[in-house]
Phi, psi and omega in degrees: 000306180268170197052050194275008179302133192292335182237057183287168181301327182285333183272337181288137176306132185302321184299317180297312181296321180294323178297318180294318179295318178299317179297317181297318179293321179295325182259014179056045181249020179227141181214145180252137186239151175277164180303132178070008176284137180287135179269120184285066181270152179221158182299151176094352180247160178253135181238141178236131176275112182276326181203147179090214181207143179249136177256123178264134183229131175262142179230130179242135175273119185243130179280132177251174180296149179291145178281165181293334182271355182212144177274351181277138179291147175281146177250115177254153177248138178240127181255148178220133175289128185247358177129180181248158166235120184269177181300137180086003185247152180266162169206160176234161174247129178242151178222120178216109184308135005266024184253144173225154179242133180233154181236139179228146172290121183274337177230160180293151179062039174277123182253134183231134175257140176237145182218159162274152182301325182290345175297334181291349176299338178289339184223078183304320180295320180292327176302318179295321177299317181297315180295321176297320180295320178293323177296319178297317179299322178297318179297320179295323179294327176295320175295321178300313180298322178297319178296317181292346177279354178294140184289317184277135181299322182295328177290320177297319182296310182295319179296319179298312180296321180297316180298317180297316183286328174300321185275320188243357188296151176238149182292137177242201183293325183210061180138206182232142184229152176282122188285357180236148180281152175224133177282158177295331176293320178294319177297317179300320180294330181285327186253007178074042180223192182246164179300317182298316180295318179299316179301316181294316183286329175298322176299318179296318180295324177293319179299325180278356180077015182276334174224161176218173171251146185226136177059233183277061176061035176275149183278132181228153174241125182302148181297330181268012181292140181297332184288345179261339188299316181300317182289324176300315181295321182294326183266357170056000000 
């Protein structure tokens, strides 16, 4: 149910993935990053997460009022957490002024392979997997947008956490948990709120039993939580 990406590293035939990894190493197309290290990705290329997790961040250049000492407007940048890309999954970087997309290693020892799209001609079946994975990611983003359309911040917060754990969650002692940490500031940037508000609302969700912490302060949703039951039933 969870880690539900349709073409995950575990579902792909090992031989195909090993051939791609061997090719990447032979052509110096794989690199390992430390936690929070920026991945020097650029538009027009295809990236595959071989191990670990990548954090996608959007940055918008916003014009502010001009200062008294200058007639030129100040340019401020606003960052927003846009989601994760897990092992075995592809991602692209897009740039359209005034927006840019950046990628960071979210955990230590995150390995990323980069390719040109025509490199996939070597593996026609894998090309179909990549396109299927992008279609799945698009569907998840539509659910994300629907969640962000909720009027109440607490609803946006719970919906956001639920979507993340549905996609990347791993089974714990009593439910499913997100295997990577997220700061309250990162969560706030994703749902259009502040760190202080997220901290307060996370407390409310814990009091109601809708979320818990697991292990090293990882976010978890109980298995008997009402927000998980419809999807559990649907996937039988």
